[in-house]
VOGU-673061 format. One line per field, with one value per residue (C-alpha): x negated, y negated, z; residue number from 1; residue in one letter. Coordinates in steps of 0.02 Angstrom, whole numbers. Example, Ala and Ser with C-alpha at 12.3 -4.5 7.8 and 13.67 -1.06 7.14 Angstrom:
c1 = c(-615:-684)
c2 = c(225:53)
c3 = c(390:357)
k = c(1:2)
r = c(A:S)
***
This chain:
c1 = c(687:556:544:436:332:365:294:349:268:157:43:100:97:279:346:137:219:410:345:370:264:106:164:137:-72:-189:-142:-222:-345:-427:-558:-466:-305:-422:-415:-271:-180:-46:44:93:209:121:299:244:246:399:535:657:709:713:640:525:669:750:546:508:519:525:616:495:536:691:742:648:835:901:734:769:698:548:497:491:305:290:332:163:83:123:90:-71:-120:-151:-243:-427:-362:-343:-245:-183:2:65:94:-8:-119:-30:-109:-160:-124:-226:-192:-152:-193:-24:-21:18:-126:-85:-161:-167:-141:-200:-119:28:1:22:-130:-78:98:63:-80:53:190:30:1:192:252:148:270:137:45:117:49:88:66:4:-9:-29:118:311:343:261:218:64:42:186:286:164:62:182:259:447:466:430:542:592:397:436:571:387:469:615:457:388:557:604:423:497:643:536:521:345:305:314:296:194:206:149:-3:-154:-300:-476:-371:-206:-293:-438:-538:-612:-424:-364:-507:-446:-287:-268:-366:-403:-379:-376:-383:-295:-323:-353:-464:-383:-509:-543:-726:-810:-856:-1028:-1004:-1012:-859:-780:-692:-627:-436:-356:-464:-381:-394:-266:-244:-195:-79:2:67:123:244:271:301:173:141:12:33:219:156:5:40:-1:-12:98:74:-9:26:-125:-184:-331:-340:-517:-509:-447:-353:-166:-170:-227:-57:46:-20:23:169:241:190:280:442:583:616:838:754:651:776:876:705:651:533:496:616:467:386:532:565:392:404:539:476:313:260:120:178:21:-87:-263:-319:-539:-609:-815:-808:-719:-539:-592:-634:-494:-476:-250:-162:-86:84:70:-17:157:243:165:260:389:423:579:507:342:199:63:-80:-235:-358:-437:-640:-566:-524:-702:-792:-949:-1008:-1007:-804:-789:-880:-780:-607:-682:-720:-544:-652:-603:-527:-335:-297:-448:-363:-222:-254:-365:-223:-104:-190:-218:-12:-14:-140:-34:119:188:136:221:408:416:420:268:126:5:-188:-307:-481:-611:-798:-813:-870:-841:-1007:-928:-778:-752:-693:-732:-611:-509:-505:-481:-532:-654:-825:-845:-984:-977:-1052:-1072:-1122:-1304:-1325:-1267:-1243:-1113:-1201:-1161:-1292:-1217:-1204:-1243:-1098:-1027:-862:-730:-563:-440:-324:-256:-266:-378:-348:-490:-438:-596:-522:-513:-618:-664:-684:-768:-691:-744:-821:-845:-1014:-990:-1065:-1061:-1128:-970:-863:-806:-850:-953:-871:-838:-683:-630:-741:-811:-1027:-1140:-1311:-1371:-1252:-1136:-963:-917:-767:-627:-638:-554:-524:-428:-355:-479:-567:-628:-660:-658:-524:-496:-323:-139:1:-37:-203:-181:-63:-194:-340:-226:-164:-348:-402:-254:-306:-470:-413:-273:-439:-546:-383:-392:-597:-567:-689:-564:-649:-522:-446:-454:-267:-127:-18:108:61:9:172:180:-10:9:201:68:-34:113:133:299:294:408:453:544:726:640:566:770:834:700:753:936:934:857:921:1103:1006:982:1166:1227:1097:1137:958:873:829:779:618:586:422:386:307:413:589:499:488:671:762:677:771:954)
c2 = c(843:744:570:419:276:112:-46:-132:-14:-133:24:-44:172:168:317:391:404:482:595:785:877:752:706:550:497:398:399:266:389:447:338:260:195:18:31:112:-8:96:273:426:565:734:809:986:961:847:918:797:748:541:488:394:276:225:170:70:-99:-136:1:85:222:338:543:584:605:405:316:150:166:60:157:319:296:293:504:520:398:496:672:628:532:732:796:745:719:901:847:956:961:930:810:642:650:507:344:353:212:160:136:-63:-119:-226:-384:-512:-544:-676:-664:-816:-766:-892:-859:-823:-698:-512:-492:-577:-535:-356:-363:-468:-323:-208:-321:-353:-175:-193:-276:-347:-442:-598:-666:-827:-879:-1018:-1087:-1259:-1252:-1245:-1082:-907:-772:-823:-773:-656:-819:-936:-776:-658:-687:-760:-621:-475:-510:-315:-351:-490:-353:-336:-514:-400:-297:-478:-552:-400:-423:-634:-577:-482:-578:-596:-654:-856:-935:-1116:-1176:-1328:-1324:-1353:-1241:-1364:-1512:-1538:-1402:-1343:-1186:-1206:-1263:-1120:-1028:-1098:-1032:-864:-714:-689:-767:-690:-780:-704:-881:-790:-843:-1006:-1094:-1031:-937:-1030:-984:-1076:-1146:-1315:-1421:-1326:-1472:-1529:-1585:-1439:-1306:-1291:-1135:-1000:-1028:-1194:-1156:-988:-1098:-1222:-1120:-1031:-1202:-1245:-1396:-1458:-1435:-1471:-1659:-1534:-1561:-1463:-1484:-1348:-1451:-1348:-1178:-1061:-1036:-962:-865:-787:-628:-478:-450:-443:-622:-662:-559:-635:-808:-763:-679:-839:-928:-794:-784:-833:-981:-923:-765:-857:-958:-815:-808:-922:-996:-1177:-1331:-1418:-1290:-1210:-1382:-1389:-1223:-1247:-1380:-1283:-1263:-1096:-950:-863:-846:-739:-637:-628:-483:-482:-281:-150:-108:67:-92:-214:-250:-282:-103:22:-78:-244:-161:-78:-240:-336:-238:-269:-439:-467:-566:-552:-440:-371:-358:-282:-257:-74:-177:-196:-33:8:89:134:286:385:336:414:572:592:538:690:816:752:716:521:432:464:274:221:364:317:104:175:276:122:14:129:165:-32:-53:62:-22:-121:-309:-505:-479:-569:-759:-753:-650:-595:-527:-436:-486:-370:-374:-563:-685:-883:-980:-1160:-1209:-1362:-1530:-1706:-1779:-1637:-1442:-1422:-1250:-1105:-1031:-871:-719:-566:-411:-238:-69:-27:134:289:167:50:-97:-244:-367:-515:-489:-691:-668:-831:-879:-1043:-1016:-1183:-1212:-1332:-1225:-1143:-1037:-969:-823:-735:-718:-799:-854:-900:-1031:-1059:-1085:-1211:-1090:-922:-865:-849:-783:-877:-748:-644:-778:-701:-670:-533:-414:-237:-170:-360:-406:-542:-548:-647:-688:-547:-424:-373:-431:-610:-573:-605:-657:-561:-576:-486:-471:-561:-677:-514:-411:-513:-566:-407:-292:-325:-306:-129:-138:-284:-211:-66:-197:-332:-145:-93:-269:-259:-79:-171:-287:-162:-83:-210:-267:-59:-67:-262:-323:-469:-660:-745:-879:-1043:-1111:-1058:-1076:-1187:-1340:-1305:-1372:-1529:-1559:-1534:-1665:-1808:-1792:-1798:-1634:-1573:-1379:-1269:-1128:-969:-1067:-1205:-1081:-1007:-1188:-1182:-1042:-1040:-1222:-1140:-976:-1120:-1204:-1051:-980:-1140:-1093:-911:-861:-789:-967:-1136:-1199:-1360:-1379:-1558:-1559:-1708:-1595:-1453:-1504:-1630:-1443:-1344:-1501:-1438)
c3 = c(-498:-427:-398:-479:-413:-535:-613:-423:-303:-162:-108:88:115:206:84:138:307:293:173:243:108:96:-90:-115:-118:-107:67:172:260:89:-4:-160:-62:-52:-223:-296:-437:-359:-259:-348:-318:-342:-460:-397:-237:-194:-131:-193:5:-55:94:5:-63:104:150:20:27:-138:-208:-326:-317:-398:-463:-647:-708:-662:-750:-863:-1022:-996:-830:-910:-948:-768:-774:-849:-760:-580:-643:-731:-546:-524:-650:-564:-384:-311:-156:-16:56:225:357:368:499:632:701:886:980:1134:1300:1331:1522:1586:1577:1429:1295:1187:986:867:686:573:421:368:206:214:306:423:459:448:568:666:662:721:875:889:926:1081:1233:1329:1141:1127:936:878:682:608:454:361:246:326:233:280:159:62:-95:-69:-111:-197:-302:-341:-545:-524:-640:-521:-398:-343:-252:-140:-68:74:142:248:315:377:431:541:617:644:752:884:1062:1064:887:857:715:728:552:478:583:499:616:597:554:686:821:836:831:994:1075:998:1080:1247:1268:1190:1218:1036:872:711:562:395:273:146:-14:-84:-212:-382:-451:-583:-755:-737:-936:-1006:-1030:-874:-784:-963:-957:-1013:-956:-783:-653:-628:-448:-475:-628:-533:-367:-488:-576:-399:-312:-204:-112:-147:-358:-373:-460:-583:-759:-905:-1077:-1168:-1340:-1448:-1505:-1417:-1272:-1205:-1031:-994:-853:-849:-700:-688:-665:-824:-879:-749:-843:-1019:-966:-902:-1057:-1205:-1066:-1156:-1028:-1026:-911:-824:-783:-675:-588:-408:-540:-480:-576:-637:-724:-807:-860:-932:-1001:-1095:-1213:-1222:-1407:-1369:-1452:-1437:-1293:-1308:-1152:-1157:-1056:-1047:-1062:-1105:-1119:-991:-867:-852:-702:-713:-678:-795:-720:-769:-941:-974:-890:-1025:-1180:-1103:-1146:-1269:-1419:-1393:-1479:-1389:-1524:-1513:-1642:-1669:-1663:-1466:-1430:-1408:-1242:-1179:-1254:-1057:-1059:-1230:-1175:-1032:-1131:-1269:-1118:-1020:-869:-870:-730:-718:-727:-849:-947:-949:-966:-1155:-1200:-1187:-1288:-1420:-1413:-1439:-1557:-1659:-1646:-1783:-1752:-1819:-1813:-1662:-1625:-1487:-1457:-1344:-1406:-1305:-1353:-1257:-1250:-1287:-1167:-1161:-1192:-1187:-1187:-1364:-1342:-1332:-1201:-1186:-1236:-1397:-1399:-1322:-1395:-1372:-1418:-1457:-1323:-1350:-1265:-1248:-1324:-1220:-1083:-979:-980:-1072:-1185:-1298:-1486:-1540:-1622:-1592:-1647:-1595:-1529:-1550:-1404:-1296:-1138:-1074:-899:-796:-718:-629:-466:-324:-168:24:90:255:422:544:705:608:523:333:205:49:-89:-41:-13:177:350:423:499:560:531:596:713:692:682:754:697:790:716:837:858:933:1085:1060:838:693:513:390:217:97:202:280:120:-19:-136:-190:-177:-184:-29:25:44:139:262:296:305:426:541:525:606:714:806:821:932:1015:1046:1130:1253:1315:1332:1430:1323:1294:1365:1463:1413:1517:1465:1407:1243:1344:1295:1100:1039:1148:1110:899:941:1012:867:746:658:671:700:589:699:666:670:554:440:428:366:252:183:162:115:-42:-57:-57:-195:-289:-281:-358:-521:-492:-431:-295:-227:-308:-192:-93:-174:-83:124:124:65:179:332:326:283:423:548:467)
k = c(1:2:3:4:5:6:7:8:9:10:11:12:13:14:15:16:17:18:19:20:21:22:23:24:25:26:27:28:29:30:31:32:33:34:35:36:37:38:39:40:41:42:43:44:45:46:47:48:49:50:51:52:53:54:55:56:57:58:59:60:61:62:63:64:65:66:67:68:69:70:71:72:73:74:75:76:77:78:79:80:81:82:83:84:85:86:87:88:89:90:91:92:93:94:95:96:97:98:99:100:101:102:103:104:105:106:107:108:109:110:111:112:113:114:115:116:117:118:119:120:121:122:123:124:125:126:127:128:129:130:131:132:133:134:135:136:137:138:139:140:141:142:143:144:145:146:147:148:149:150:151:152:153:154:155:156:157:158:159:160:161:162:163:164:165:166:167:168:169:170:171:172:173:174:175:176:177:178:179:180:181:182:183:184:185:186:187:188:189:190:191:192:193:194:195:196:197:198:199:200:201:202:203:204:205:206:207:208:209:210:211:212:213:214:215:216:217:218:219:220:221:222:223:224:225:226:227:228:229:230:231:232:233:234:235:236:237:238:239:240:241:242:243:244:245:246:247:248:249:250:251:252:253:254:255:256:257:258:259:260:261:262:263:264:265:266:267:268:269:270:271:272:273:274:275:276:277:278:279:280:281:282:283:284:285:286:287:288:289:290:291:292:293:294:295:296:297:298:299:300:301:302:303:304:305:306:307:308:309:310:311:312:313:314:315:316:317:318:319:320:321:322:323:324:325:326:327:328:329:330:331:332:333:334:335:336:337:338:339:340:341:342:343:344:345:346:347:348:349:350:351:352:353:354:355:356:357:358:359:360:361:362:363:364:365:366:367:368:369:370:371:372:373:374:375:376:377:378:379:380:381:382:383:384:385:386:387:388:389:390:391:392:393:394:395:396:397:398:399:400:401:402:403:404:405:406:407:408:409:410:411:412:413:414:415:416:417:418:419:420:421:422:423:424:425:426:427:428:429:430:431:432:433:434:435:436:437:438:439:440:441:442:443:444:445:446:447:448:449:450:451:452:453:454:455:456:457:458:459:460:461:462:463:464:465:466:467:468:469:470:471:472:473:474:475:476:477:478:479:480:481:482:483:484:485:486:487:488:489:490:491:492:493:494:495:496:497:498:499:500:501:502:503:504:505:506:507:508:509:510:511:512:513:514:515:516:517:518:519:520:521:522:523:524:525:526:527:528:529:530:531:532:533:534:535:536:537:538:539:540:541:542:543:544:545:546:547:548:549:550:551:552)
r = c(X:X:X:X:X:X:X:X:X:X:X:X:X:X:X:X:X:X:X:X:X:X:X:X:X:X:X:X:X:X:X:X:X:X:X:X:X:X:X:X:X:X:X:X:X:X:X:X:X:X:X:X:X:X:X:X:X:X:X:X:X:X:X:X:X:X:X:X:X:X:X:X:X:X:X:X:X:X:X:X:X:X:X:X:X:X:X:X:X:X:X:X:X:X:X:X:X:X:X:X:X:X:X:X:X:X:X:X:X:X:X:X:X:X:X:X:X:X:X:X:X:X:X:X:X:X:X:X:X:X:X:X:X:X:X:X:X:X:X:X:X:X:X:X:X:X:X:X:X:X:X:X:X:X:X:X:X:X:X:X:X:X:X:X:X:X:X:X:X:X:X:X:X:X:X:X:X:X:X:X:X:X:X:X:X:X:X:X:X:X:X:X:X:X:X:X:X:X:X:X:X:X:X:X:X:X:X:X:X:X:X:X:X:X:X:X:X:X:X:X:X:X:X:X:X:X:X:X:X:X:X:X:X:X:X:X:X:X:X:X:X:X:X:X:X:X:X:X:X:X:X:X:X:X:X:X:X:X:X:X:X:X:X:X:X:X:X:X:X:X:X:X:X:X:X:X:X:X:X:X:X:X:X:X:X:X:X:X:X:X:X:X:X:X:X:X:X:X:X:X:X:X:X:X:X:X:X:X:X:X:X:X:X:X:X:X:X:X:X:X:X:X:X:X:X:X:X:X:X:X:X:X:X:X:X:X:X:X:X:X:X:X:X:X:X:X:X:X:X:X:X:X:X:X:X:X:X:X:X:X:X:X:X:X:X:X:X:X:X:X:X:X:X:X:X:X:X:X:X:X:X:X:X:X:X:X:X:X:X:X:X:X:X:X:X:X:X:X:X:X:X:X:X:X:X:X:X:X:X:X:X:X:X:X:X:X:X:X:X:X:X:X:X:X:X:X:X:X:X:X:X:X:X:X:X:X:X:X:X:X:X:X:X:X:X:X:X:X:X:X:X:X:X:X:X:X:X:X:X:X:X:X:X:X:X:X:X:X:X:X:X:X:X:X:X:X:X:X:X:X:X:X:X:X:X:X:X:X:X:X:X:X:X:X:X:X:X:X:X:X:X:X:X:X:X:X:X:X:X:X:X:X:X:X:X:X:X:X:X:X:X:X:X:X:X:X:X:X:X:X:X:X:X:X:X:X:X:X:X:X:X:X:X:X:X:X:X:X:X:X:X:X)
***
């Protein structure tokens, strides 16, 4: 018997460090870890010890003889990875911890999402490091709370890791505080030896096409925040009265949005979806969602896990036309001769299986269209559809070009899901082309290309808006180790003040600071509301409501 990693995999690599035979890959030391869809267990090397099961924070690992029917495809996905990845078994190389000098070192972490909290976890292992985490919302956990789809509850299990970090004596939450508004960057620098920004990428990318700003053309970033109960979007209203919606994009968020629009609201009712979104979805007329990708299925940015999840939604057909299964000549050749990357090969195989299935018997459907680009929104006062153009691959090439063949897709809602983008942070240099802060392993670089002492970044602000929980753990830990190295080297600046007056300063400015006890009170209140409705929690979706709950 071997163990198998399934869909909830968060890539945080906790399982890697406990595996005695190094049968889980890619590891954080391997280049592919940064772009891996998930981790995989080698069935030939696994010794059935079960250590990975206990270490997994999201309950994604099962014995191969105990898999649920819907998880059986993961047997092949795990094994396929090792068809083209030659890895050596053996104990993973441990990370060396730098020796730190005596004396307290104070670090401010701006942001409370996964990258921020994984960095804080690494820093707080050292008792002489005091970590204060700031976030503008009264609630922590970033996109784990506000971005992970409500029907993916297992993925949110990483919150247990964050809670463990928050219980450390040298860790403090200072939530409900907007750095740059309530307290300035310079005021943090005056009080902390190091300031680490991990505030994410909160704005959406734009298509740059006509009609993009029409009512009914919305950003996936906003729509996801709406159904996840983000306070900034609790009052948003979406017109769900048409029978068809279009989602532009080919990543996990695009599939999340399509799945939420099509899932029976009675099923969503058992999740932590925001009540206002559930009420709106109950009266939704949408029965078809068309998902558009500019390139082929082989180039799909969504993971095979999410691709599989789409096919498991009750009452929903997955429709792929044979013409939309075209891949480039190089990829076709790789598939034919057995040299295609296993992840790509699995994606193409799954798409072909979907294309061969009988469809038409279910009430709702998702239509996956590839080699199709939007060229403008259709409509005068509001979106009534989207005009698209058919693409093709150039001969013997991976390059895509337009065929000039245009058509319209009627829809009353068009959701743009083409990625997140970072915004400039006051006090830090910023590259507008990449939406990131120039850095080297998390150390912020000045105009001359040298590190600015005491300034750091992690997460999407550091590397761009790509990667999920697992890569954010690696990214946050990498930046934390840079901080620790600089502490050991004695290169951090000495602050002129201390954080002792921060709360008093913020209170004088009318800011209600939410600490760990305040967040615990919010958490209790939401879970209590959830128990009353047989759900994990019912989120409080207004800032006033959250701040009131924090005081209970």
